[in-house]
VEXDREN-880919 format. One line per 4 residues: number of its first residue (from 1); their letters; for each residue z, y, x of N, C-alpha, C. Coordinates in nm, 2 decimals, decimal comma, padded with zeros to 4 digits. Layout:
% VEXDREN-880919
NUM = A = Z:Y:X:Z:Y:X:Z:Y:X ~ ...
% end
This chain:
% VEXDREN-880919
1 = MRRA = -05,35:-08,46:06,41:-05,45:-08,36:06,43:-05,49:-08,30:06,31 ~ -05,51:-08,17:06,32:-05,54:-08,08:06,20:-05,69:-08,10:06,16 ~ -05,71:-08,11:06,03:-05,86:-08,13:05,98:-05,92:-07,99:05,98 ~ -06,04:-07,99:05,97:-06,12:-07,86:05,97:-06,10:-07,80:05,83
5 = WGCC = -06,13:-07,66:05,83:-06,11:-07,60:05,71:-06,20:-07,65:05,59 ~ -06,30:-07,70:05,62:-06,40:-07,75:05,52:-06,35:-07,88:05,45 ~ -06,25:-07,95:05,51:-06,20:-08,07:05,45:-06,09:-08,03:05,35 ~ -06,08:-08,10:05,24:-05,98:-08,06:05,15:-05,88:-08,18:05,13
9 = MDGH = -05,76:-08,13:05,10:-05,65:-08,23:05,07:-05,69:-08,28:04,93 ~ -05,68:-08,41:04,91:-05,70:-08,47:04,77:-05,56:-08,47:04,70 ~ -05,57:-08,49:04,57:-05,45:-08,49:04,49:-05,35:-08,60:04,53 ~ -05,39:-08,71:04,58:-05,29:-08,81:04,63:-05,22:-08,76:04,75
13 = EAEQ = -05,29:-08,70:04,84:-05,23:-08,65:04,96:-05,13:-08,54:04,93 ~ -05,17:-08,45:04,84:-05,08:-08,34:04,80:-04,95:-08,39:04,73 ~ -04,97:-08,50:04,65:-04,85:-08,55:04,58:-04,76:-08,62:04,68 ~ -04,81:-08,68:04,78:-04,73:-08,75:04,89:-04,66:-08,64:04,96
17 = LYQR = -04,73:-08,53:05,00:-04,67:-08,42:05,08:-04,55:-08,36:04,99 ~ -04,58:-08,34:04,87:-04,48:-08,29:04,78:-04,36:-08,38:04,77 ~ -04,38:-08,50:04,74:-04,26:-08,60:04,73:-04,18:-08,60:04,86 ~ -04,25:-08,60:04,97:-04,18:-08,62:05,09:-04,11:-08,49:05,13
21 = HAPA = -04,16:-08,37:05,11:-04,10:-08,25:05,17:-04,05:-08,14:05,07 ~ -04,07:-08,16:04,95:-04,02:-08,06:04,85:-03,87:-08,05:04,85 ~ -03,80:-08,15:04,85:-03,65:-08,13:04,86:-03,60:-08,04:04,98 ~ -03,66:-08,07:05,09:-03,62:-07,98:05,22:-03,67:-07,84:05,19
25 = IEAH = -03,79:-07,82:05,15:-03,85:-07,69:05,12:-03,76:-07,61:05,01 ~ -03,72:-07,68:04,91:-03,64:-07,63:04,81:-03,50:-07,58:04,86 ~ -03,44:-07,66:04,95:-03,32:-07,62:05,01:-03,34:-07,49:05,10 ~ -03,44:-07,49:05,17:-03,47:-07,37:05,25:-03,49:-07,25:05,16
29 = CTQL = -03,57:-07,26:05,06:-03,59:-07,14:04,97:-03,46:-07,11:04,89 ~ -03,37:-07,20:04,86:-03,25:-07,17:04,79:-03,16:-07,08:04,89 ~ -03,17:-07,13:05,02:-03,08:-07,05:05,11:-03,13:-06,91:05,13 ~ -03,26:-06,89:05,13:-03,33:-06,76:05,14:-03,30:-06,67:05,02
33 = LGSR = -03,32:-06,73:04,90:-03,33:-06,66:04,77:-03,19:-06,65:04,71 ~ -03,10:-06,76:04,73:-02,97:-06,76:04,67:-02,98:-06,80:04,53 ~ -03,09:-06,86:04,48:-03,10:-06,90:04,34:-03,19:-07,03:04,34 ~ -03,13:-07,13:04,27:-03,21:-07,26:04,27:-03,33:-07,24:04,17
37 = ADAS = -03,32:-07,16:04,08:-03,44:-07,14:03,98:-03,55:-07,07:04,06 ~ -03,51:-06,97:04,13:-03,61:-06,90:04,21:-03,67:-06,99:04,32 ~ -03,58:-07,06:04,38:-03,62:-07,15:04,49:-03,72:-07,26:04,43 ~ -03,70:-07,31:04,32:-03,79:-07,41:04,26:-03,92:-07,35:04,23
41 = DAVH = -03,92:-07,23:04,18:-04,05:-07,17:04,16:-04,12:-07,14:04,29 ~ -04,05:-07,10:04,40:-04,11:-07,07:04,53:-04,17:-07,21:04,58 ~ -04,11:-07,32:04,56:-04,15:-07,45:04,61:-04,29:-07,47:04,54 ~ -04,30:-07,45:04,42:-04,42:-07,47:04,35:-04,53:-07,38:04,39
45 = ETFV = -04,50:-07,26:04,42:-04,59:-07,16:04,47:-04,64:-07,19:04,60 ~ -04,55:-07,25:04,68:-04,58:-07,29:04,83:-04,69:-07,39:04,81 ~ -04,67:-07,50:04,73:-04,77:-07,60:04,71:-04,91:-07,55:04,65 ~ -04,89:-07,46:04,56:-05,01:-07,40:04,50:-05,09:-07,33:04,61
49 = RVLA = -05,02:-07,26:04,70:-05,10:-07,19:04,81:-05,16:-07,29:04,90 ~ -05,09:-07,39:04,93:-05,15:-07,50:05,02:-05,28:-07,55:04,96 ~ -05,27:-07,58:04,83:-05,39:-07,64:04,76:-05,50:-07,54:04,74 ~ -05,46:-07,41:04,72:-05,56:-07,30:04,70:-05,64:-07,27:04,83
53 = RREA = -05,57:-07,29:04,94:-05,64:-07,27:05,06:-05,74:-07,38:05,10 ~ -05,74:-07,48:05,02:-05,83:-07,60:05,04:-05,83:-07,65:05,18 ~ -05,71:-07,64:05,23:-05,70:-07,69:05,37:-05,61:-07,81:05,37 ~ -05,65:-07,91:05,45:-05,56:-08,02:05,47:-05,46:-08,00:05,58
57 = LASG = -05,34:-08,01:05,55:-05,25:-08,00:05,66:-05,25:-08,11:05,76 ~ -05,21:-08,08:05,88:-05,20:-08,19:05,98:-05,07:-08,28:05,94 ~ -05,07:-08,39:06,00:-04,96:-08,48:05,96:-04,84:-08,45:06,05 ~ -04,72:-08,50:06,01:-04,60:-08,49:06,09:-04,54:-08,36:06,09
61 = EHAV = -04,50:-08,32:06,22:-04,43:-08,20:06,24:-04,51:-08,07:06,21 ~ -04,64:-08,07:06,24:-04,73:-07,96:06,21:-04,73:-07,93:06,06 ~ -04,73:-08,03:05,98:-04,73:-08,00:05,83:-04,60:-07,95:05,79 ~ -04,50:-08,00:05,84:-04,36:-07,95:05,80:-04,35:-07,81:05,84
65 = RSLF = -04,39:-07,77:05,96:-04,38:-07,64:06,01:-04,46:-07,55:05,92 ~ -04,58:-07,59:05,89:-04,67:-07,51:05,81:-04,61:-07,49:05,66 ~ -04,54:-07,60:05,61:-04,49:-07,58:05,48:-04,37:-07,49:05,48 ~ -04,29:-07,49:05,58:-04,18:-07,40:05,60:-04,22:-07,26:05,62
69 = RIST = -04,32:-07,24:05,69:-04,38:-07,10:05,71:-04,43:-07,05:05,59 ~ -04,51:-07,13:05,51:-04,57:-07,08:05,38:-04,46:-07,05:05,29 ~ -04,36:-07,14:05,28:-04,25:-07,11:05,19:-04,17:-06,99:05,22 ~ -04,15:-06,96:05,35:-04,08:-06,85:05,40:-04,16:-06,72:05,34
73 = HVCI = -04,29:-06,72:05,36:-04,36:-06,60:05,31:-04,36:-06,59:05,15 ~ -04,36:-06,71:05,08:-04,34:-06,70:04,94:-04,21:-06,64:04,91 ~ -04,10:-06,67:04,97:-03,96:-06,62:04,95:-03,96:-06,48:04,98 ~ -04,03:-06,43:05,09:-04,03:-06,29:05,12:-04,09:-06,21:05,01
77 = DVLR = -04,21:-06,27:04,95:-04,27:-06,20:04,85:-04,18:-06,19:04,73 ~ -04,11:-06,30:04,70:-04,02:-06,30:04,58:-03,91:-06,18:04,60 ~ -03,85:-06,18:04,72:-03,76:-06,08:04,74:-03,80:-05,94:04,74 ~ -03,93:-05,92:04,79:-03,99:-05,79:04,78:-04,01:-05,75:04,63
81 = QQRV = -04,05:-05,85:04,55:-04,08:-05,82:04,41:-03,94:-05,78:04,35 ~ -03,84:-05,86:04,38:-03,71:-05,83:04,31:-03,66:-05,70:04,36 ~ -03,68:-05,65:04,49:-03,64:-05,52:04,53:-03,71:-05,42:04,45 ~ -03,84:-05,44:04,44:-03,92:-05,33:04,36:-03,86:-05,32:04,22
85 = RRRA = -03,84:-05,44:04,16:-03,79:-05,42:04,02:-03,65:-05,36:04,01 ~ -03,56:-05,39:04,11:-03,43:-05,33:04,11:-03,44:-05,18:04,12 ~ -03,53:-05,14:04,21:-03,55:-05,00:04,23:-03,62:-04,93:04,12 ~ -03,71:-04,99:04,06:-03,81:-04,93:03,97:-03,74:-04,92:03,83
89 = LPEL = -03,68:-05,02:03,78:-03,63:-05,02:03,64:-03,54:-04,91:03,60 ~ -03,43:-04,88:03,68:-03,34:-04,77:03,64:-03,41:-04,64:03,63 ~ -03,49:-04,61:03,74:-03,56:-04,48:03,74:-03,67:-04,46:03,64 ~ -03,74:-04,57:03,61:-03,85:-04,55:03,50:-03,78:-04,55:03,37
93 = TTRA = -03,67:-04,62:03,35:-03,60:-04,61:03,22:-03,56:-04,47:03,20 ~ -03,49:-04,41:03,31:-03,44:-04,28:03,30:-03,55:-04,17:03,26 ~ -03,66:-04,19:03,33:-03,78:-04,10:03,30:-03,83:-04,11:03,17 ~ -03,84:-04,24:03,12:-03,89:-04,27:02,99:-03,79:-04,20:02,89
97 = RESE = -03,66:-04,21:02,90:-03,57:-04,16:02,82:-03,58:-04,00:02,81 ~ -03,59:-03,95:02,93:-03,60:-03,80:02,94:-03,72:-03,74:02,88 ~ -03,83:-03,82:02,89:-03,96:-03,77:02,83:-03,96:-03,77:02,68 ~ -03,86:-03,84:02,62:-03,87:-03,85:02,47:-03,76:-03,75:02,42
101 = SHAA = -03,76:-03,64:02,46:-03,67:-03,53:02,40:-03,52:-03,57:02,43 ~ -03,50:-03,63:02,54:-03,37:-03,67:02,58:-03,29:-03,76:02,48 ~ -03,36:-03,81:02,39:-03,31:-03,91:02,29:-03,28:-04,04:02,36 ~ -03,17:-04,10:02,32:-03,14:-04,23:02,37:-03,22:-04,34:02,30
105 = DDGA = -03,30:-04,41:02,38:-03,40:-04,50:02,33:-03,37:-04,64:02,39 ~ -03,31:-04,73:02,31:-03,27:-04,86:02,35:-03,39:-04,95:02,39 ~ -03,50:-04,91:02,34:-03,63:-04,98:02,37:-03,70:-04,94:02,50 ~ -03,64:-04,84:02,57:-03,70:-04,79:02,68:-03,70:-04,89:02,80
109 = LEWV = -03,58:-04,95:02,81:-03,56:-05,06:02,92:-03,65:-05,17:02,90 ~ -03,66:-05,21:02,77:-03,75:-05,32:02,73:-03,90:-05,29:02,77 ~ -03,94:-05,16:02,73:-04,07:-05,12:02,76:-04,10:-05,12:02,91 ~ -04,01:-05,07:02,99:-04,03:-05,06:03,13:-04,03:-05,20:03,19
113 = TKLV = -03,95:-05,29:03,15:-03,95:-05,42:03,19:-04,08:-05,49:03,16 ~ -04,14:-05,47:03,04:-04,27:-05,52:03,00:-04,38:-05,47:03,09 ~ -04,37:-05,34:03,13:-04,46:-05,27:03,21:-04,46:-05,34:03,35 ~ -04,35:-05,35:03,41:-04,34:-05,41:03,54:-04,38:-05,56:03,54
117 = DNCD = -04,34:-05,63:03,43:-04,38:-05,77:03,42:-04,54:-05,79:03,41 ~ -04,61:-05,69:03,37:-04,75:-05,70:03,35:-04,82:-05,65:03,47 ~ -04,76:-05,63:03,58:-04,82:-05,58:03,70:-04,82:-05,68:03,81 ~ -04,92:-05,68:03,90:-04,92:-05,76:04,01:-04,83:-05,69:04,12
121 = DLSR = -04,82:-05,75:04,24:-04,74:-05,69:04,34:-04,78:-05,56:04,39 ~ -04,92:-05,55:04,41:-04,97:-05,42:04,46:-04,94:-05,31:04,36 ~ -04,96:-05,33:04,23:-04,94:-05,23:04,13:-04,80:-05,19:04,12 ~ -04,71:-05,30:04,14:-04,56:-05,27:04,13:-04,52:-05,17:04,24
125 = SILA = -04,58:-05,20:04,36:-04,55:-05,12:04,48:-04,61:-04,98:04,46 ~ -04,73:-04,96:04,41:-04,78:-04,83:04,37:-04,70:-04,76:04,27 ~ -04,66:-04,83:04,17:-04,58:-04,78:04,06:-04,44:-04,72:04,13 ~ -04,38:-04,80:04,20:-04,25:-04,75:04,26:-04,27:-04,63:04,36
129 = MHYI = -04,37:-04,64:04,44:-04,40:-04,54:04,54:-04,44:-04,40:04,47 ~ -04,52:-04,42:04,37:-04,57:-04,29:04,31:-04,46:-04,23:04,22 ~ -04,40:-04,31:04,12:-04,31:-04,26:04,03:-04,17:-04,25:04,07 ~ -04,13:-04,32:04,16:-03,99:-04,32:04,20:-03,97:-04,24:04,33
133 = EGRK = -04,06:-04,27:04,43:-04,04:-04,20:04,55:-04,12:-04,07:04,55 ~ -04,21:-04,05:04,45:-04,29:-03,93:04,45:-04,39:-03,91:04,55 ~ -04,44:-04,02:04,60:-04,55:-04,01:04,71:-04,68:-03,98:04,65 ~ -04,77:-03,92:04,73:-04,91:-03,89:04,69:-04,99:-04,00:04,71
137 = RTEI = -05,11:-04,01:04,65:-05,19:-04,12:04,66:-05,24:-04,15:04,80 ~ -05,26:-04,05:04,89:-05,30:-04,08:05,02:-05,19:-04,14:05,09 ~ -05,07:-04,10:05,08:-04,96:-04,16:05,14:-04,94:-04,30:05,10 ~ -04,96:-04,34:04,97:-04,94:-04,47:04,92:-05,05:-04,56:04,99
141 = ADAL = -05,17:-04,51:04,99:-05,29:-04,58:05,04:-05,26:-04,62:05,19 ~ -05,21:-04,52:05,27:-05,18:-04,54:05,41:-05,07:-04,65:05,42 ~ -04,97:-04,63:05,35:-04,85:-04,72:05,35:-04,89:-04,86:05,32 ~ -04,97:-04,88:05,22:-05,00:-05,02:05,17:-05,13:-05,07:05,24
145 = GTSR = -05,20:-04,99:05,32:-05,31:-05,04:05,39:-05,43:-05,06:05,29 ~ -05,45:-04,97:05,19:-05,55:-04,99:05,09:-05,62:-04,85:05,08 ~ -05,72:-04,84:05,00:-05,79:-04,72:04,99:-05,73:-04,63:04,88 ~ -05,76:-04,50:04,90:-05,71:-04,40:04,79:-05,77:-04,44:04,65
149 = RTVY = -05,90:-04,49:04,65:-05,96:-04,52:04,52:-05,90:-04,63:04,46 ~ -05,85:-04,74:04,54:-05,78:-04,84:04,48:-05,64:-04,78:04,42 ~ -05,57:-04,70:04,49:-05,45:-04,65:04,43:-05,48:-04,56:04,31 ~ -05,58:-04,49:04,31:-05,62:-04,41:04,19:-05,64:-04,51:04,07
153 = GRLK = -05,73:-04,60:04,10:-05,76:-04,70:03,99:-05,64:-04,77:03,94 ~ -05,55:-04,81:04,02:-05,43:-04,89:03,98:-05,34:-04,79:03,90 ~ -05,32:-04,66:03,95:-05,24:-04,57:03,86:-05,31:-04,54:03,73 ~ -05,44:-04,54:03,72:-05,50:-04,52:03,59:-05,48:-04,64:03,50
157 = RLTQ = -05,49:-04,77:03,56:-05,47:-04,88:03,48:-05,32:-04,89:03,43 ~ -05,23:-04,84:03,52:-05,09:-04,85:03,49:-05,06:-04,76:03,37 ~ -05,13:-04,64:03,37:-05,10:-04,54:03,26:-05,17:-04,60:03,13 ~ -05,28:-04,66:03,14:-05,34:-04,73:03,02:-05,25:-04,84:02,97
161 = LATE = -05,20:-04,92:03,06:-05,11:-05,02:03,02:-04,98:-04,97:02,95 ~ -04,92:-04,87:03,02:-04,80:-04,81:02,97:-04,83:-04,76:02,82 ~ -04,94:-04,70:02,80:-04,97:-04,65:02,68:-04,99:-04,76:02,57 ~ -05,06:-04,87:02,61:-05,07:-04,98:02,53:-04,94:-05,05:02,48
165 = LALQ = -04,85:-05,06:02,58:-04,73:-05,12:02,56:-04,64:-05,03:02,47 ~ -04,65:-04,90:02,48:-04,57:-04,81:02,40:-04,62:-04,81:02,25 ~ -04,75:-04,84:02,24:-04,81:-04,85:02,10:-04,79:-04,98:02,03 ~ -04,75:-05,08:02,10:-04,73:-05,21:02,05:-04,61:-05,21:01,95
169 = PEG = -04,62:-05,27:01,84:-04,51:-05,28:01,75:-04,40:-05,36:01,81 ~ -04,28:-05,33:01,79:-04,16:-05,41:01,83:-04,16:-05,53:01,75 ~ -04,10:-05,63:01,81:-04,07:-05,75:01,74:-04,11:-05,88:01,81
% end
């Protein structure tokens, strides 16, 4: 039987759950992601989410189903993030190179990678939709189910972050 939301899973319960189910969850994540390293990270994120929800999972099959469902969502997030990076990096690198008098800049890819690495998922999506797809703020807000103000604020912070990263000394 599932416990109420107010009840929390203690550290011992979480450890037992991890010991018992982590190998199966990791195999599931490996199959979805195609990488053991990414799968290992996804397993850890799955259990972080379980603990962060402060919810005690039911015992038996319900717990296993919940863990697989949560881990699947984690894997989908990882795949979405990878897709955004694959799409964003070449385009942003090209634009960065073009904006600097068409001079070849070997640091541009590193700069774009740092920019993307310093963004959360929502900011990455906004970055890709605005700078790669050329969408307007209202279109981005509608597509992501957020406000235009949020999109505007994120674009402003991305511009500030890009400037800060460009001004950082290499090394």
